[in-house]
N, C-alpha and C positions, 0 to 999 in steps of 0.2 A: 380444632384438629383437622377438620375437613379442608380448611384452607391450606394447612401445612402439606397435606398429601396431594395437592394439585400438581400436575406434571411440571409446570414452570417453577414451582417452589422447590420441589425435590431436585430438579436438575441444577438450579442455582445453588442450592446447598452443597451438592456434589462438586460443582464448579468452584465454589468458594474453598472447599477442602483441598482441591487440587492446587489451586493458586497458592494457598498458605503453605502447603507442603513443598511445592516446587520453588517458590520464590522467597519465602520468608524463614524457612528452616535452614540451618547450616548443612552443608557449606553454601556460602553465597554464590548464586548463579547470575551472571549477566552476560554482556557481549563486549569484547575488547574494542577499543577505539581504533579506527583506521585513519584518523585525522579529521573525520567529519564532525566530531563533537565540538570542535573549536567555534564553528559558526554559531551554534546555539549557546555555548558557554559565554562567548563575548557579548551576546545579546542579553542574556538573563543574569549575568553577573556571577559566574562560577569560574573556578580554575582547578587545575590538578592539585590534589591534596598534598602530595609529596613533590615539592619543587626540585628535589635532588635526584629523583629516580632517573634511570637511564632511558634512552630512546627505546631500547629493546623491551624494557619492562612496561613502558607507558603505552606503546602501540602494538596492536595485532595479537599479542600473546596472552595477555591477562586482562580480566575485567576489573572494574573499580567500583566499590560501593560508596566511597567517600570523596567529596569534592570540597574545596575551600571556597569561601565567599569573596567576591570582588565587587567593584562598583557596577551598577546596572548600565546596560546599553553602551558599552565601550565600542561595540560594533552593532550592526543590525542585519539580521537575516529574515526576510519576510516569510512568515509561516504561522499558521494557526497553532502550531506546537508551542509558541511563546506563551500563550495563555495557560496551557496545560502544565507547563514547567514552572511558570512564574508563581502560580498560587502555592504549590508545595514548597517552592524555594523560599518564599516570603514567610510562610508558616514555620518552616524549618529554622529560619533565621531568628524567629521570635522565641522558639522553645529549645533550640539546640544550636547556639551560636558558634560553637567551635568548628563544626563542619556540616555539610549537607549530605544526608543519607539518601542515595538514589532510590531506595525502596519506598520513600514517600511518593515519588513520581510513579513507581510501579503500582502503588495502591490506587492512584488516580486511574491509570489504564485498566486495572483489574475491575474497578467499580463500573467503568463504562462497558467493559466486555460482559460483565454479569448482567447489566441492564439490557444489553442487546440480546443476550441469551434468553432472558426472561420474556422479552417481547416476542421473539421468534417462536419459542415453544408455546406460549399462550395463543399466538395466532394460529398455530397448526394443531393445537390440541382441542379445538372446538368440535371437531367431528368425532374424535376418538381419543380416549385416555391413553391407550396403548400407542397410538400414532405419536402423541405428544411426547411420551417417554422415550420411544425409539429415536425420534428425530432429535430430541434433546441429547440422547446418548451419542448420536452422530456428531453433534456440535461439540460435545466434550472431547470426543475422540480426535476430531480434526483441529479445532481452533484453540484447544487447551494443550496442544502438543508443546513440548519443551522448545521446539524450533521457533514457535511463535512467542511463547511466554518469556523466553530469555531476553527478547528485545525490550520488554517492559522495564527491566533494570538497566537501562542505557539511555543515552541522549540522542540516539538515532530517531529519525522521523517516521520510520516504518510502522511502529505501533499506532500512530495517529491515523495513518491510512487504513490499517486493519480494523480498529475498533469503530471508526466512523463509516467504513463501508458496511459493516454489519448493522450499525445503528441506523444508517440512512435507509437501507432496504427494509429493516424491521419496522421503522416508523412509516415508511411509504406503504408497505403492505397492510399495515394496521389501518391506515386511512381508507384503503380500498375495501376493507372488510366492514366498515361502518356504514349504516344506511344514511346517516346524516353526519358526516365528519365535521369536527370542530376546528375553529381557527387556531385554537391552542395546539392541537395536533399538527396542523399545517405549519405553524411557527416552529415547533420542535423539529419537524422534518427539514425546514429551511435552515435552521441552525446546524443540524447534522451535515447537510450538504455543504454549507460554508466551511465547516471544519475539514471536510474531506477534500474539497477542491483547493483549499489554501494550505494543506499540510505539506505539500511539495510543489514546486513550480511545475514539474512535469504533470501534475494532476489538474492544473488550471483549465486546460481545454475541455475537460469532461463536463465543466460547468455549463457549456453550451447545450449539451444533451439534457442535462437536468432542467435547464430553462424551458425546453420543449415539454418535459414532463409536467412542469408547473402549469403550462398552457393547457395540458390535458386535464390536470386536476381542476382547472377553472371551469370545466364543463360539468363537473359533478354538482349536485345540489347539497351544499354544505350549510352550516349554521352561520348566522350573522352576515358580515360582509365578505363571505368566503371568496366569491369570484374576484372582487377587486384586490383582495389580499394575494390571491394566487397569481394574478397578473403582475402585481408589484414585485412579488418574489421572483417571478420569471425574469423581469428586467434587471433586478438587483443581482441575481446570480450571474447573468450574462455580463454585466458591467464589472463585477468582482473578478470574473475569469480574465477579462481583458486587462484590468489593472494589475492583477497578480503577475501576469506574463510580462507586461511592460515594465513593472517595478523590479524585475529580476536584476540583481547586481551585475554590473558590467563584467566584473572579473569572472563570475560564474558563467555568463554567456560566452566569454572567451574560452574558458575551459571546455565547455560543451562543444563549441564549434571545432576546437582543436581535436578533441577526441573523435568527433563525428567524421571529420575529413581524414585525418592522418591515421587514426587507429580504427577507422571504420571503412570508408570508401577505398582508401589507398592501402589498407592492410592486406597483403597478399594479392594486390592488384596485378593483373597480367599486362597492363599498359599504364604505368604510372603517369608518364608524360601526357598521354592521350586523355587520361582522366583529369589532370590538372588543366589541360586546355579546355575541356568541356565545362569545367567549373570557373573558367576565366581567371586562373591563377598562374603565376610565373613558373617556368620550369625549374628554377633554382630551388624550389621547395620540395623537389623529389627526394632530397636527402632526409626529409622528415617522415617519409612513408613508413608506416608500421610502428612509429614511435607514439608514446602517450605523453600527456601534458606534464606528468610528474617524474619523468625520466630526467636524470642529471647528466647523461652522457650524449645528449643530442648535439649535432653539428651546429645548428642554430638554436639558441636558447629560446624557450617558450615566451619569455618576456622581452625578447630582442625588439628594440624600437622599430626595426625595419619590417617586422611582421604586421605592424599596425596598418600601413598603407598597402602592403603586399598580400595580406591575408585577411585580418579581422575586418577591415573596411570593405573588402571585396566580396565576401561570401556570407550567406545567411542560411538558415534552415530551409528557407524557401528554395534556394538553389540546390540544396541537398535533395529535397523532395523531387524537384524536376529532374535531377540527375538519375534518381532511381526509377522515375517514370520512363526515362529514355533508355535505361539499362535495367529492365526488370529482372534479368537473370542474376545481376549483382545483388539486388534486393533479396531475391530468393535464397541466394547463398548465405547472406547474413542472417536471414530468417532461420535457415537450417542450423547455423551456428548458435543462434539464440535458443532454438528448440533443444539443442543438445545440452543447454545449461538451464532449462526452464523448470525443472522439477525439484530444485533445491530451495526449501523454505528458508533455511538458515545459511549464513556464510560460514562454510566449513574451515575457512582460513583464519577466523577470528576466535580466539579462545574464550571459554566461559568462566573459568575459575580465577580467583584472585591469586596474586603471587604468594601470599602467606599460607595458602592451602597446600603448597609444596607438590603440586601436580606437575606433570610434564609440560613443557612449553607448548602453548596452543591447545591444551587439553579441552575436550568437549564433554558435556554431560549428555548421557543418552537415557536418563530416567524419563519415562513416559514419552518416548519418541517413536512409537510404532508407526504413526501415520507419516511423519517426515522421512523416516527410514524406508518405509514401503514406497513412497513416492520416488525417493532418490535412487533406490536400488532396483525397483521392479516395474514401475510405469515406464513405457517407452519414451525415450527422449528424442523423438523424431517429429519433424514437421507433418509428416503423413498422419501420425496418430492424432496430433492436435486438430488437424483438419477434420478427421472423422469424428472426433469427440464433439467439436463445435457444430458439425452438421447434425449429429444426433440430438444435441441439446436444443438447437434452434427448431428442429423438426418437432420436438415435443412441445416447445413453447408456442409455436405457431398452431399446432393441433389444439392446444388448450385455448388459445386466443380465439380461434374461429368457432370453437364450441361454446364460448361464453356468450350468453344472450344479453347479459346486463353490461352497461357501460363500465361499472366498477370492476367487473371481472376482466374486461378487455384492458383496462388501464393497469391492472395487476399483471397481466400478461406482458404488457409493454415494459413494465418495470423489470421483469425477469429477462426480457430480451435486451434491455439496456445493460443489465449485468454482463451478458455475453459480449456486448459491444465494447464495454469498458475493458473487458479482458483482452479483446483484440487490440484496442488502442494501447493498453499497457504493455502489450507484447511488441508493438511496432515503435513506440516512442523511444525506448532505449537505443534502438538501432538508428533511428533518424536523429536522435538528440545527443547520443553519447558514444556512438560506435560500438566497439566490442569491449570497452573499458568496464571492468567489474560487472559484466552483463548479468551474472547470476543474481547479485544483490539488487540490481536495478529492475529485475523482473519480479520484485516482491509483490507489488500490487496485482500483477498478472497471476501469481500464485494464489493470492487471496481470492480473486475472482474465480479461478479454476476450482478451488476448494469449495467455494460457495455454490458453484454450479453442480459439483458432485453431490453436495448435500441436497440441493433442489431436486436432482434426479432421484436420489434415494427417497426423498419425501414423496415425490410423485408416484414411485413404485409402491410405497407403503400405503398411500391413499387408495390406489387401485386394488391392492390386495385386501384392504379392509372393506372396500366397497363390494368386492366379489364375495367376501365372507358374509357380509350382511345380507347380500342378495340370496345366497344359498340357504341361510338360516331363516 
């Protein structure tokens, strides 16, 4: 009985109840496809269940719980999501061969989220039972919000980023709390990092930062061949990050470049020709300024053979970076635009209900959405607010870092500062890598980092209040 009433167990039971109620009771709740599902479907052998449904019913407006089976690997999209989808897909094929129920995948994500929740609450409940419960309640309030959970019943890659961000930092902080951390714990941390950096191509570069964290872990006194293993993991994470980026499909790189230049740099540009000259591109491309890759009414088609020598072979993301360094005001303007779209956890233009539920086109579920609605409606959507928030967060993290006398405490502080740095990186990458295209959805990892930072600040305040209370008593 004592085990059951431990904070981590109570919170996980509550989280399990929320997940079952929100994701597995009727009506079915998911996220409508915007066209991104196809990359994963072609890889793991799924197709749309109703081959005769209209375009309007298949995309944007309605979610889908059923998918038909196809041959595996008709295409290939490099992502750690493949493993997470492939296992339930194969199990589903064995026990329910007529169709694949997306809730099998939702169950996988749910178990990973519950594991991360258990680890985080256990880590923070060491000093105080009440602190563990309150921090756990904060995790339930923020990360079990319908805005996050609806992604679980979909083929989007966002839930992979979310659950493995939480798991990575839960496992990393657990290592710093142990006097003699084990190689088993380090290996689990390494696996979580791999799933995180390989979940999306845009996440690959953050592996370099984690490679540095492994070097810091190597300085701890762990069990067995701890130091050698930490160094090997550091090299491996760095290599995987590079390979992940290099292995990105050529078509995807073309899409991102097009969006970055024409729907980013040249979008509302005061001097389109001058910008093209700075990028080393011909003036004839000015007719594409402000267009996105998926428009059908462009003067020059996105796959026009002439764009290969005139655009795709001439420009890279390195050129985009140098352009913004040369024109910092343009970067700031796009950062302001990103900030104005930065507080939406969920894509409000993608419906949550199935067609058979007879809900309005694009209808959304607002059950248990207090946090996502509060963020979207009340937290300032400005670059100034984000700057202040990050300054406060880093000030607190640095304060704790310099107060820590033990190496383990300092590495824990570095992990928390890395969380903030990943947030900054996740804010800038969509601007540098995809322009203004679907910016709100592309800021998903930024939202996860922001929400984790909010919970960290809440936990810090809780610990200080508990410490004051103990001191007075």
